KEBASE-173103 format. One record per residue (C-alpha): residue number from 1; residue in three letters; z, y, x. Coordinates in pm, 1 decimal. Each point is the difference from the previous one (the first is absolute). Example, Ala and Ser with C-alpha at 12.3 -4.5 7.8 and 13.67 -1.06 7.14 Angstrom:
residues 2
(1,Ala,(780.0,-450.0,1230.0)),
(2,Ser,(-66.0,344.0,137.0)),
This chain:
residues 394
(1,Met,(-2066.1,-5090.8,12247.6)),
(2,Ser,(-203.3,313.7,-49.1)),
(3,Lys,(-362.9,-53.7,95.4)),
(4,Lys,(-290.5,240.9,-39.6)),
(5,Thr,(-244.6,-81.1,-279.4)),
(6,Val,(-362.1,106.3,-52.6)),
(7,Arg,(143.6,303.2,-181.9)),
(8,Asp,(172.2,121.6,317.4)),
(9,Ile,(-306.0,40.7,221.2)),
(10,Asp,(-337.4,166.1,-40.5)),
(11,Val,(-256.2,-267.4,-88.4)),
(12,Lys,(-256.3,226.5,-169.5)),
(13,Gly,(-355.6,-113.8,75.3)),
(14,Lys,(117.8,-245.1,267.1)),
(15,Lys,(-99.2,-358.1,64.4)),
(16,Val,(303.0,-210.1,-86.8)),
(17,Leu,(73.1,-365.3,80.4)),
(18,Val,(225.5,-150.8,-268.7)),
(19,Arg,(170.9,-337.7,45.2)),
(20,Cys,(42.6,-149.0,-347.6)),
(21,Asp,(140.0,-330.9,-116.8)),
(22,Phe,(-292.2,-160.5,-180.9)),
(23,Asn,(132.1,-353.0,54.1)),
(24,Val,(-72.1,-95.6,-361.6)),
(25,Pro,(-14.1,-344.2,-161.5)),
(26,Leu,(-350.5,-138.3,-68.6)),
(27,Asp,(-109.3,-294.1,-217.1)),
(28,Glu,(-248.5,-267.6,108.7)),
(29,Asn,(-290.8,228.8,-97.1)),
(30,Arg,(147.3,280.2,211.9)),
(31,Asn,(98.3,209.6,-299.8)),
(32,Ile,(316.2,208.4,42.9)),
(33,Thr,(271.8,-144.1,-225.2)),
(34,Asp,(253.7,281.6,51.3)),
(35,Asn,(-108.2,349.7,109.6)),
(36,Thr,(352.5,148.5,23.7)),
(37,Arg,(-26.2,70.6,373.0)),
(38,Ile,(-336.3,173.4,-41.3)),
(39,Val,(133.8,217.0,-282.9)),
(40,Ala,(303.6,86.6,215.2)),
(41,Ala,(-231.2,152.5,264.9)),
(42,Leu,(-184.1,230.3,-244.7)),
(43,Pro,(234.6,305.2,7.5)),
(44,Thr,(-47.7,42.7,377.5)),
(45,Ile,(-376.5,-57.6,-18.7)),
(46,Lys,(-38.0,248.7,-288.1)),
(47,Tyr,(203.9,262.9,183.1)),
(48,Leu,(-224.0,-35.4,307.6)),
(49,Leu,(-307.8,34.7,-222.0)),
(50,Glu,(148.1,322.9,-143.0)),
(51,Gln,(40.5,120.0,359.9)),
(52,Asn,(-371.1,-69.7,56.5)),
(53,Cys,(70.8,-263.0,266.5)),
(54,Ala,(-238.4,-267.8,123.6)),
(55,Ile,(207.2,-312.3,-56.9)),
(56,Ile,(-9.3,-320.0,206.9)),
(57,Leu,(211.2,-275.9,-154.4)),
(58,Cys,(114.2,-312.9,182.6)),
(59,Ser,(209.9,-301.6,-95.7)),
(60,His,(54.4,-369.0,60.7)),
(61,Leu,(-53.0,-276.1,-255.5)),
(62,Gly,(149.0,-346.5,41.8)),
(63,Arg,(23.2,-171.8,337.1)),
(64,Pro,(-344.6,-38.4,155.0)),
(65,Lys,(171.6,-39.5,340.9)),
(66,Gly,(-233.2,215.7,204.4)),
(67,Glu,(-326.8,-147.6,-126.3)),
(68,Phe,(-266.6,138.2,-230.7)),
(69,Lys,(37.6,-210.5,-316.7)),
(70,Pro,(-203.6,113.6,-305.2)),
(71,Glu,(267.9,-123.6,-243.8)),
(72,Phe,(235.4,266.3,142.0)),
(73,Ser,(-250.0,286.5,-28.2)),
(74,Leu,(124.9,321.8,-162.2)),
(75,Ala,(-324.6,32.7,-201.4)),
(76,Pro,(176.3,-72.6,-335.6)),
(77,Val,(245.6,280.5,82.6)),
(78,Ala,(-282.6,251.3,62.1)),
(79,Lys,(-144.5,-93.7,-338.9)),
(80,Glu,(335.2,38.5,-179.7)),
(81,Leu,(76.4,330.3,176.7)),
(82,Ser,(-341.6,136.6,-99.5)),
(83,Arg,(76.8,-93.7,-361.7)),
(84,Leu,(349.4,154.8,1.7)),
(85,Leu,(-108.3,322.6,172.0)),
(86,Gly,(-327.1,34.3,-190.1)),
(87,Lys,(-185.9,56.4,326.9)),
(88,Glu,(-164.1,-217.8,261.1)),
(89,Val,(213.9,-142.7,277.3)),
(90,Val,(-236.0,-95.0,282.4)),
(91,Met,(77.8,-328.5,173.6)),
(92,Ala,(-40.1,-47.5,376.3)),
(93,Lys,(-123.0,-337.0,128.2)),
(94,Asp,(255.2,2.8,282.7)),
(95,Val,(317.4,175.3,123.9)),
(96,Ile,(-77.9,170.9,332.6)),
(97,Gly,(-359.1,-120.3,36.3)),
(98,Glu,(-325.6,189.7,-20.3)),
(99,Asp,(-19.2,3.8,-379.7)),
(100,Ala,(355.1,135.6,-45.7)),
(101,Lys,(-42.0,261.9,273.2)),
(102,Thr,(-337.5,122.7,-128.7)),
(103,Lys,(123.6,21.5,-359.1)),
(104,Ala,(321.7,174.2,110.6)),
(105,Ala,(-195.7,251.2,211.4)),
(106,Asn,(-230.3,83.9,-292.0)),
(107,Leu,(278.6,18.2,-259.1)),
(108,Lys,(7.8,336.6,-179.4)),
(109,Pro,(295.7,175.2,-162.5)),
(110,Gly,(70.0,-152.7,-342.0)),
(111,Glu,(-142.0,-340.3,102.6)),
(112,Ile,(193.0,-325.1,44.6)),
(113,Leu,(-63.3,-286.0,242.0)),
(114,Leu,(187.5,-331.5,-0.5)),
(115,Leu,(1.8,-188.5,330.4)),
(116,Glu,(-14.4,-379.0,1.0)),
(117,Asn,(323.0,-207.3,27.9)),
(118,Val,(187.4,118.4,312.4)),
(119,Arg,(136.1,-352.2,54.1)),
(120,Phe,(-351.7,-124.8,78.4)),
(121,His,(104.7,116.2,348.3)),
(122,Arg,(284.4,-172.6,182.9)),
(123,Glu,(61.0,336.2,172.1)),
(124,Glu,(133.5,132.5,-331.5)),
(125,Thr,(306.7,-224.8,-10.1)),
(126,Asp,(37.6,26.3,380.0)),
(127,Asn,(20.8,381.1,-39.5)),
(128,Asp,(-261.8,25.9,274.2)),
(129,Pro,(-20.8,358.5,138.8)),
(130,Glu,(-379.3,-7.6,51.0)),
(131,Phe,(-58.1,-122.2,-357.6)),
(132,Ser,(242.3,267.7,-130.3)),
(133,Lys,(-185.3,265.8,198.3)),
(134,Gln,(-339.5,-106.9,-139.1)),
(135,Leu,(138.5,4.7,-354.6)),
(136,Ala,(158.8,342.0,50.5)),
(137,Ser,(-319.7,141.6,155.2)),
(138,Met,(-164.6,10.1,-343.8)),
(139,Ala,(245.0,253.7,-146.6)),
(140,Glu,(205.8,315.3,62.1)),
(141,Val,(315.2,-91.0,-192.1)),
(142,Tyr,(178.1,-329.8,-72.1)),
(143,Val,(181.5,-70.8,-328.1)),
(144,Asn,(204.9,-316.2,-46.8)),
(145,Asp,(39.9,-94.8,-365.1)),
(146,Ala,(39.9,-376.5,46.1)),
(147,Phe,(369.4,-56.2,-63.8)),
(148,Gly,(-63.7,-374.5,-38.6)),
(149,Ala,(-108.4,-12.5,365.7)),
(150,Ala,(240.7,262.0,139.5)),
(151,His,(226.3,-267.6,150.0)),
(152,Arg,(-287.0,-118.8,222.0)),
(153,Ala,(-77.2,170.7,332.1)),
(154,His,(-376.8,-43.3,-21.2)),
(155,Ala,(-286.2,216.6,125.8)),
(156,Ser,(-80.7,149.7,-341.6)),
(157,Thr,(366.1,56.8,-95.3)),
(158,Val,(143.8,121.5,332.6)),
(159,Gly,(-257.3,-0.2,280.4)),
(160,Val,(-225.6,275.8,-140.2)),
(161,Ala,(299.0,236.4,-29.7)),
(162,Ala,(-8.3,35.3,380.3)),
(163,Tyr,(-342.2,166.6,-22.3)),
(164,Leu,(10.9,206.4,-321.5)),
(165,Pro,(246.1,225.9,-187.1)),
(166,Ala,(174.6,-259.8,-220.5)),
(167,Val,(160.7,61.5,-341.0)),
(168,Ser,(82.3,-204.3,-309.7)),
(169,Gly,(-180.6,-21.2,-330.0)),
(170,Phe,(168.1,40.6,-338.4)),
(171,Leu,(67.1,-371.6,-49.6)),
(172,Ile,(206.8,-28.5,318.0)),
(173,Glu,(172.6,327.8,-90.7)),
(174,Lys,(94.9,-146.6,-339.2)),
(175,Glu,(121.1,-331.0,150.2)),
(176,Leu,(220.7,180.9,253.4)),
(177,Lys,(141.9,223.8,-270.4)),
(178,Phe,(99.5,-273.8,-245.5)),
(179,Leu,(112.0,-264.1,248.8)),
(180,Gly,(163.3,260.6,224.9)),
(181,Asp,(190.7,171.0,-283.4)),
(182,Ala,(119.4,-334.2,-134.5)),
(183,Leu,(141.0,-100.7,337.2)),
(184,Asn,(131.0,331.3,127.1)),
(185,Asn,(91.5,194.7,-309.7)),
(186,Pro,(23.9,-231.8,-302.0)),
(187,Val,(136.8,106.0,-336.2)),
(188,Arg,(282.1,-248.8,-61.4)),
(189,Pro,(66.9,-266.8,-111.8)),
(190,Phe,(-265.8,-127.1,245.8)),
(191,Met,(-95.5,-363.8,-58.3)),
(192,Ala,(-239.7,-234.3,177.9)),
(193,Ile,(-157.0,-321.4,-127.0)),
(194,Leu,(-132.3,-238.2,263.5)),
(195,Gly,(-202.2,-310.5,-76.3)),
(196,Gly,(-267.7,-199.9,172.1)),
(197,Ala,(7.5,-331.5,177.1)),
(198,Lys,(202.2,30.7,317.7)),
(199,Val,(318.4,166.9,118.4)),
(200,Ser,(-154.3,13.8,348.3)),
(201,Asp,(-275.3,236.2,-126.1)),
(202,Lys,(260.3,239.5,-137.1)),
(203,Ile,(290.6,-16.0,249.6)),
(204,Gly,(-67.2,349.7,132.9)),
(205,Val,(-42.4,143.4,-348.1)),
(206,Ile,(319.3,-158.0,-136.6)),
(207,Asp,(188.9,119.6,306.5)),
(208,Ser,(-136.2,353.0,-29.3)),
(209,Leu,(50.6,24.2,-378.9)),
(210,Leu,(362.4,-118.4,23.3)),
(211,Glu,(64.3,330.0,182.6)),
(212,Lys,(-144.8,200.5,-288.0)),
(213,Val,(10.9,-165.1,-342.8)),
(214,Asp,(276.0,-32.8,-259.5)),
(215,Thr,(-134.5,-329.9,-137.5)),
(216,Leu,(-228.4,-263.4,153.3)),
(217,Met,(-155.0,-268.2,-223.0)),
(218,Ile,(-158.0,-309.6,150.9)),
(219,Gly,(-254.2,-226.4,-172.2)),
(220,Gly,(-307.3,-201.9,87.0)),
(221,Gly,(-10.9,-288.9,245.2)),
(222,Met,(243.0,159.3,239.6)),
(223,Ala,(289.3,-22.5,-250.1)),
(224,Tyr,(24.0,-376.6,65.5)),
(225,Thr,(88.0,56.3,365.4)),
(226,Phe,(297.3,208.5,-120.2)),
(227,Phe,(99.8,-277.4,-246.1)),
(228,Lys,(-13.1,-261.8,274.8)),
(229,Ala,(198.5,229.1,230.9)),
(230,Gln,(282.8,-20.9,-254.5)),
(231,Gly,(-4.5,-378.8,10.2)),
(232,Tyr,(-202.5,-77.3,-312.6)),
(233,Ser,(-290.5,-241.6,-30.4)),
(234,Val,(-337.5,161.5,-63.7)),
(235,Gly,(-201.3,-317.5,-75.0)),
(236,Asn,(-355.9,37.1,128.8)),
(237,Ser,(12.2,379.5,-13.5)),
(238,Met,(-128.0,208.4,285.7)),
(239,Cys,(281.8,44.7,249.2)),
(240,Glu,(17.1,118.7,360.7)),
(241,Glu,(258.5,-229.8,152.5)),
(242,Asp,(3.1,199.4,324.7)),
(243,Lys,(93.7,319.8,-185.9)),
(244,Leu,(318.9,-118.2,-174.8)),
(245,Asp,(234.6,175.2,246.8)),
(246,Leu,(-205.7,315.7,-32.8)),
(247,Ala,(21.8,-17.9,-381.5)),
(248,Arg,(379.8,-30.0,25.1)),
(249,Asp,(11.1,296.5,240.9)),
(250,Leu,(-206.2,215.3,-238.1)),
(251,Met,(227.7,-83.9,-295.2)),
(252,Gln,(301.1,89.8,213.7)),
(253,Lys,(-162.2,324.0,110.9)),
(254,Ala,(-59.6,95.2,-365.1)),
(255,Lys,(366.6,-69.5,-76.1)),
(256,Asp,(117.2,207.3,298.7)),
(257,Arg,(-226.4,287.2,-103.3)),
(258,Gly,(105.7,-7.6,-364.4)),
(259,Val,(-355.7,-79.4,-111.8)),
(260,Lys,(-32.5,-204.5,-319.4)),
(261,Phe,(-196.2,-306.9,115.3)),
(262,Met,(-150.8,-180.3,-300.5)),
(263,Leu,(-148.2,-348.6,13.1)),
(264,Pro,(-147.2,-189.5,-297.5)),
(265,Val,(249.7,-186.3,-219.9)),
(266,Asp,(-263.7,-234.5,-142.9)),
(267,Thr,(-342.5,-115.0,104.0)),
(268,Arg,(-314.5,-140.8,-159.6)),
(269,Val,(-85.8,-323.8,177.0)),
(270,Gly,(-316.1,-210.6,-6.6)),
(271,Lys,(-88.9,-357.3,95.8)),
(272,Glu,(-314.2,88.8,197.1)),
(273,Phe,(-188.3,297.1,141.7)),
(274,Lys,(-243.1,12.8,-295.2)),
(275,Pro,(-58.7,257.8,-277.5)),
(276,Asp,(76.5,-251.9,-277.2)),
(277,Thr,(284.3,-190.5,167.4)),
(278,Glu,(301.4,-110.3,-203.8)),
(279,Ser,(269.9,268.5,29.7)),
(280,Lys,(350.7,91.7,-114.2)),
(281,Thr,(269.4,259.8,66.9)),
(282,Val,(317.3,-103.1,184.6)),
(283,Ala,(304.3,178.1,144.0)),
(284,Trp,(-54.4,89.6,366.4)),
(285,Thr,(281.8,-236.1,95.2)),
(286,Asp,(-172.6,-292.2,-176.8)),
(287,Ile,(-353.4,-27.5,137.9)),
(288,Pro,(-84.7,-369.8,-37.8)),
(289,Asp,(-140.3,-210.6,284.6)),
(290,Gly,(-377.8,-23.2,-5.4)),
(291,Trp,(-39.9,331.1,-189.1)),
(292,Glu,(-113.3,331.0,145.3)),
(293,Gly,(110.3,352.4,-95.7)),
(294,Phe,(-294.2,220.3,-102.2)),
(295,Asp,(149.3,295.1,-191.9)),
(296,Ile,(319.8,174.6,-100.0)),
(297,Gly,(149.1,-117.0,-331.4)),
(298,Glu,(78.1,188.5,-323.3)),
(299,Lys,(364.6,76.6,89.3)),
(300,Thr,(-109.7,148.5,332.6)),
(301,Ile,(-266.6,210.4,-174.1)),
(302,Glu,(273.2,129.8,-233.3)),
(303,Met,(242.9,66.7,286.5)),
(304,Phe,(-256.9,181.2,218.6)),
(305,Ser,(-130.3,198.9,-299.3)),
(306,Glu,(350.2,113.3,-94.2)),
(307,Glu,(70.1,116.8,356.8)),
(308,Leu,(-334.6,181.7,28.3)),
(309,Lys,(67.2,207.9,-310.9)),
(310,Asn,(237.3,216.0,207.9)),
(311,Ala,(-243.5,49.6,288.9)),
(312,Lys,(-146.1,338.2,97.6)),
(313,Thr,(-209.3,-125.7,295.5)),
(314,Val,(-143.6,-352.9,27.8)),
(315,Val,(-205.6,-154.8,280.6)),
(316,Trp,(-154.8,-338.1,-78.2)),
(317,Asn,(-171.7,-219.7,256.7)),
(318,Gly,(-105.8,-359.2,-69.4)),
(319,Pro,(-39.1,-195.2,-326.7)),
(320,Leu,(300.4,-180.0,-150.1)),
(321,Gly,(-183.5,-325.2,-64.8)),
(322,Leu,(-330.5,-180.5,30.3)),
(323,Phe,(-168.2,269.5,-212.5)),
(324,Glu,(-348.8,-145.3,56.5)),
(325,Phe,(98.1,-276.7,-247.3)),
(326,Asp,(65.4,144.7,-346.8)),
(327,Gln,(302.1,-217.5,-78.6)),
(328,Phe,(172.1,124.7,317.3)),
(329,Ala,(-97.1,366.4,-38.2)),
(330,Lys,(262.4,75.8,-264.3)),
(331,Gly,(263.2,137.0,239.4)),
(332,Thr,(-242.7,223.5,188.4)),
(333,Asn,(-158.8,128.1,-324.2)),
(334,Ala,(335.0,63.0,-169.2)),
(335,Ile,(133.4,203.7,293.0)),
(336,Ala,(-329.7,192.2,24.2)),
(337,Lys,(38.3,88.4,-369.4)),
(338,Val,(359.9,117.9,51.2)),
(339,Leu,(-109.6,221.9,291.9)),
(340,Ser,(-286.1,142.4,-206.6)),
(341,Glu,(251.1,126.0,-258.2)),
(342,Leu,(256.8,150.9,238.5)),
(343,Asp,(70.2,369.7,34.4)),
(344,Ala,(-4.7,-42.5,378.6)),
(345,Thr,(-222.3,16.7,307.1)),
(346,Thr,(-159.9,-345.0,23.0)),
(347,Ile,(-180.9,-95.8,320.6)),
(348,Ile,(-193.7,-325.7,28.2)),
(349,Gly,(-43.9,-106.6,361.6)),
(350,Gly,(-358.2,-122.0,8.2)),
(351,Gly,(-132.7,-352.7,43.8)),
(352,Asp,(92.5,-264.5,-256.7)),
(353,Ser,(246.8,218.0,-193.2)),
(354,Ala,(-276.4,257.1,-52.5)),
(355,Ala,(-236.9,-278.2,-111.5)),
(356,Ala,(264.3,-128.9,-242.4)),
(357,Val,(54.7,345.2,-151.0)),
(358,Arg,(-376.0,43.8,-43.6)),
(359,Lys,(-31.9,-347.2,-150.8)),
(360,Ala,(265.7,102.1,-254.2)),
(361,Gly,(-199.9,320.0,-71.6)),
(362,Leu,(296.4,224.6,87.6)),
(363,Gln,(-136.0,179.7,308.8)),
(364,Asp,(-23.6,337.0,-180.2)),
(365,Lys,(367.0,-16.8,-98.3)),
(366,Met,(129.1,-10.7,360.2)),
(367,Thr,(67.3,314.3,203.5)),
(368,His,(-178.6,-133.0,306.7)),
(369,Ile,(-175.9,-322.0,97.8)),
(370,Ser,(-41.7,-25.5,374.2)),
(371,Thr,(-345.4,-94.7,127.7)),
(372,Gly,(141.4,-165.1,311.8)),
(373,Gly,(183.5,-332.9,-16.0)),
(374,Gly,(79.4,-49.0,369.2)),
(375,Ala,(11.0,373.7,70.8)),
(376,Ser,(245.2,76.2,-280.8)),
(377,Leu,(219.9,-292.4,109.8)),
(378,Glu,(13.4,132.4,356.8)),
(379,Phe,(63.8,352.4,-127.4)),
(380,Leu,(290.6,-128.1,-213.5)),
(381,Glu,(132.4,-173.1,311.9)),
(382,Gly,(11.2,338.2,170.2)),
(383,Lys,(-271.9,-90.5,251.3)),
(384,Lys,(-237.2,264.7,133.8)),
(385,Leu,(-358.2,-51.3,-117.7)),
(386,Pro,(-252.9,58.8,282.6)),
(387,Gly,(-266.0,133.2,-237.2)),
(388,Ile,(240.6,272.5,-114.7)),
(389,Glu,(166.3,72.4,335.2)),
(390,Cys,(-333.7,98.8,157.5)),
(391,Leu,(-62.2,280.3,-253.7)),
(392,Gln,(80.5,365.0,66.8)),
(393,Asp,(348.1,118.7,-99.1)),
(394,Lys,(32.5,294.1,-236.0)),
């Protein structure tokens, strides 16, 4: 998928509307607790500053559901951006209102304006043409750099592209390169690790990866559905009873394709869903009644680690256990450490797996950490992302 980037068109001195993904976590005092997504937008912003552009940034934050709610204001983002760039980022009081339009009209080359949360308008998520037109009217060029929102057909991700020349920023370019190369041209052996809670969330991804990978490793809550599908008791573990046939079909598909399909051989179980619950490790065939599986066990860690040592390309999406609780984060942390030491291309597919890698302090040791959980999942499924499709082809 070869899309034009800001490098491929003349943006010198122009007014540019940039859709970023500033959907950052905030604490109760509205301080940003993780600025990764803001930092990821800096290369595109700095390039546009070098080109003497007047830059209008827009993003969503949280789910205000079409209403102006102060707790979802992007003001903390403007403050953090100003700090990171060492120059003032002016904040608009609204999105397409008088304040935004006046500030956008008066914006000079080399200056930066951040519009208020686009989701304060219901028209944003409805991809309303009139709202898109108003947004686009402030600029001469549109740049999408919000990979985390590229799977949504919203006004600020797709709608504005109907009214302005539309290209990608460097973050989207990087995401497409790493995820695209892994799927279409991987150095082999190509292995995938899938975790997370439900098989149903990952059906499309498992299906798509079985066409491409040499080895597929399954962990997290969804492993128990595969155990149950083979006739074993899973105690109180998470299990999708209506997906047992599907789990059997996927295992059969792996066999038919010659893909090594690896499930845990032991599991760390707990009595209750609590950080300090009583826990023990049992074989996957012996999960006791009344206990719940929360992590992969030591033998599984060893088995997965041994297999990964041969890998040349690895895609990982979804934690392998309840990593939010320290005693059930061992599997996820151990596999993150193995990946950090590999001589291979390692791609972490956003969301919880990215959070787990950061929590383990290993983010700098991975080749690429995707900024889009849902978007990277859909990309791995082989789906077309509307926010990418609407950009100009090279």
